[in-house]
C-alpha positions as CSV (number, residue, x, y, z in Angstrom):
1,M,-50.5,-37.3,78.9
2,V,-47.6,-39.1,77.0
3,P,-48.8,-40.0,73.3
4,N,-48.3,-43.6,73.1
5,K,-45.3,-44.7,70.9
6,S,-45.4,-47.6,68.7
7,A,-43.8,-51.0,69.9
8,R,-42.0,-51.2,66.4
9,P,-39.0,-49.3,65.6
10,A,-39.0,-47.7,62.1
11,Y,-36.1,-49.9,61.1
12,A,-38.1,-53.1,61.9
13,T,-41.0,-51.7,59.4
14,A,-38.4,-50.8,56.8
15,I,-37.0,-54.4,57.0
16,C,-40.2,-55.8,56.6
17,F,-41.1,-53.8,53.5
18,Y,-37.4,-54.9,52.3
19,E,-38.5,-58.3,52.9
20,I,-41.8,-58.1,50.8
21,V,-40.0,-56.3,47.9
22,V,-37.4,-59.0,47.8
23,V,-40.1,-61.9,47.2
24,L,-41.7,-59.5,44.6
25,L,-38.5,-58.8,42.8
26,A,-37.5,-62.5,43.1
27,L,-40.9,-63.4,41.3
28,L,-40.4,-60.9,38.7
29,G,-36.9,-62.2,38.1
30,R,-38.3,-66.0,37.7
31,S,-40.7,-64.7,35.2
32,F,-38.0,-63.0,33.0
33,D,-36.0,-66.2,33.5
34,H,-38.6,-68.1,32.2
35,W,-38.8,-65.7,29.4
36,L,-35.3,-65.8,28.4
37,R,-35.3,-69.7,28.4
38,T,-38.3,-69.6,25.9
39,T,-37.5,-66.8,23.7
40,H,-33.5,-67.4,23.4
41,P,-32.6,-71.0,24.6
42,S,-29.2,-70.7,22.9
43,R,-28.3,-67.8,25.2
44,Y,-29.8,-69.1,28.2
45,H,-27.3,-70.8,30.8
46,A,-29.1,-72.5,33.7
47,A,-28.0,-71.8,37.3
48,P,-26.8,-74.8,39.2
49,L,-29.2,-76.7,41.3
50,A,-27.9,-76.0,44.3
51,Q,-28.1,-72.0,43.8
52,I,-31.8,-72.6,42.5
53,V,-32.6,-74.5,45.9
54,A,-30.7,-71.8,47.9
55,S,-32.4,-68.9,46.7
56,T,-35.9,-70.8,46.4
57,V,-35.4,-71.6,50.3
58,S,-34.3,-68.0,50.8
59,Y,-37.4,-66.2,49.1
60,A,-39.6,-68.7,51.1
61,L,-38.3,-67.7,54.4
62,A,-38.7,-64.1,53.7
63,P,-42.3,-63.7,54.0
64,F,-42.2,-65.5,57.2
65,A,-39.6,-63.5,58.5
66,A,-41.4,-60.2,57.6
67,I,-44.2,-61.4,59.4
68,L,-42.7,-62.5,62.6
69,L,-40.5,-59.1,62.4
70,W,-43.9,-57.1,62.1
71,Q,-45.4,-58.9,65.2
72,M,-41.9,-58.4,66.9
73,R,-41.3,-62.2,67.5
74,P,-38.1,-63.1,68.9
75,L,-38.0,-65.7,66.2
76,A,-37.3,-63.2,63.5
77,A,-33.8,-62.5,64.1
78,P,-32.7,-66.0,63.5
79,L,-34.8,-66.3,60.7
80,L,-33.2,-63.3,58.9
81,A,-29.9,-64.5,59.9
82,V,-30.6,-67.7,58.1
83,R,-31.7,-65.8,55.2
84,A,-28.6,-63.9,55.2
85,A,-26.2,-66.8,55.5
86,I,-27.9,-68.5,52.4
87,S,-27.6,-65.4,50.4
88,L,-23.9,-64.9,51.3
89,L,-23.2,-68.7,50.8
90,S,-25.1,-68.6,47.3
91,Y,-23.2,-65.2,46.4
92,L,-19.9,-66.9,47.2
93,G,-20.5,-70.0,45.1
94,I,-21.4,-67.5,42.3
95,L,-18.2,-66.0,42.6
96,I,-15.9,-69.5,43.0
97,R,-17.7,-70.4,39.9
98,Q,-16.8,-67.6,37.9
99,P,-13.3,-67.5,36.5
100,F,-11.0,-64.7,37.4
101,S,-9.8,-62.4,34.9
102,H,-6.7,-60.2,34.9
103,A,-7.8,-58.2,32.2
104,A,-10.2,-56.4,34.3
105,L,-7.5,-55.1,36.8
106,V,-4.9,-53.9,34.1
107,R,-5.3,-50.4,33.0
108,E,-4.2,-49.1,29.7
């Protein structure tokens, strides 16, 4: 008799756990952000509203993507792709806003 193999590949399980860890780290990061804002208001620099909205939407989609992937639903792949696109656009927005420094490239 052939043993019953799991219908869920190992990498799908790893991605599910990754998505849950992302949400937990986001909550921890928001808590740190709140602590920094209240204890050191002069050193706190708020993120632009678009970046806050994009990260919130991305973190809100993460548990749904993990649940759909755990159940091996076809909708999981587009949801994960939307999360990846939001994260990529948010990261590119951060890079565009930061000034380019030639000093980091110059070696002495």
